[in-house]
N, C-alpha and C positions, 0 to 999 in steps of 0.2 A: 484375231490375226491369223491368217492362213500361212502355213509354212510353205515356202517355195522350194520344194525338194529338187535336188539335182536330177537332170535327165540321165539316162544311162551313159550317153556320150560325155556329158559334163563330169559325171562321176569317174569315168575312165581317165579323162584328161586331168582331173584333180589328183587322182591317185598316182598317175604317171609323174606329174609335176612334183608332188610331195616326195615320192620315192627318189627321183633324180636329185632333188635338192639335198636330201639327207645323205645320199651316197656321195655327192660331190663335196659337201661340207666335211664329211668323214675323211674322204681321200685327201683333201687339202690340209686338214688338221694333222692327219697322220704323217704326211710327207713333210710338212713344216716342223712338226715336233721331232721327227727322226733326224732331219738334216740341220735344224737350227735350234731346237729346244723351245721354240715359241709357237703359240697357237695362231691360227689364221687371223683372229681379231687383231693381234699385235702387229702382224705383218701388214694388215690393211691400214692400220694407223700410220706405220712407217711409210708405206707406199703413198698414201694420200698426202702426207706432209712433204714427201720428196717431190711431188708434182705441184706444190703450192709455191707462190712467190717467196723467195728467200727461205724456203723450207719451213715456213711458219704459218700458223693458222689459229684464229681465235677458237677456243674450245667449243663454243656453241656451233660455230660453222663446221668444225670438224665432226661433231656429233651429227649434224644434219647431213653432211656428205656420206657418212658411214651408215646413216639410218638407224642410230642407236640412241639410247637414253643418255643424258648427260652424266648421270651417276655411274653408269657402266663405263663410259669413256673416262671419267675421273679415276676410277679404280684402275683401269688398264694403263693410263698415262702415268699414274703414280708408280706402278710396277716398272714401266719402261724408263722412268726417271731414275729409279733406284739402280737400274742396270746401266745407266749412263747413255741410253739411246735417245732420250728426249729430255729437253729442259722445259720447265714451265716458267713463263715470264709474266709480269704484270702487263695489263693492257692499258696503254697510255690514253686512249680515247674513251675507255669505259672502265671506270674504277672497280666495277663489280665483276668484270670478266677477266680472263687470263688467256695467254697465248701458249700453244704447244709448239716447240721448235725442235726440229730434227737435228741432232748433233752429228759431227763428222763420224763418230763411232757408229751411230745409228745408221748413217748412210752406207758405211762399209758393211755392216751386218745385212742391210737390205740388199745391197749389190751381190752379196754372197748367196742370199736366199732366193733372189729373183729367178735365176735360170731353172732351178728345180720346180719352183712354184708355177712358172709359166708352162713348163712341160707337162705338169700335172693338169693344169687347166686345159691345155691344148688336147691332151690325150683323152681326158674325161668328157670334153664337150665339143670343141671345134673340129677335131678330126672325124667326128661322127656326123657332122652336118655339111650340107652343100652350102655354097656361098649364098644362094637364095634363102635357105633356111636360117642362116646367120642374120640376114637382114630382117627376116620375119621375127626372129627371136628378139632382136633389138626393138622392133616396132611394138611387139606385144608387151614386153615388159616395161617399155617407156610409158605406154598407155596405162598399164596397171599401176605403176609407181605414181604417175601424175594423178590418177584417180584417188589414190590414198591421200595425197597432199592437198587435193582440192584447191579451192580458191584460197591462196595463202593469206590474203587480207582478212578472210572470215573464218579461217581454220581455228578450232579451239585447241586448248593445251593438250587434250587427250587424243586429238586426231593423229598426231605423229609423235614418235618416241622422243625426239630431241627437244620437244616442248613440255614433256611431262615433268612434274616435280615429285621428288621423293620427300620424305620427312626432313631431310637435311638440305642445307643450302647447296646449290649446284654451281658449277663453273659456267 
């Protein structure tokens, strides 16, 4: 098997991407930790639930939207549940699954955190791009994301994080 090394242009693009992602994740985590005491992952869970019908979502669907493993989501939701920001409910139509529901307190915390988070995202990313570049960014990363997910009917459990199983039962 021959290694398909990156071209110099691809290497520069890759390193620019990795550098930007690390810096943005760090900035978002620092801002959220300082202002709300929660990491970016927890904010993402609350935000995704707030945008869902009745502020509720099946755990496996939530993991898929967040692009994380079910075990990582279970750990985070357990913590948010202890803080009273999320409730976990039984899933009526699938006895093996469970539902994460955003509480009123969780919505209040999210509403307090959102302005600072949005300003961080805007200043770190969107203020630096033209409207044309924003469209290109969406197009590029939609294509990359869809490439990872492949043909959903034929994707294996290891293809995407939310289908992977750990040694423990997942939600």
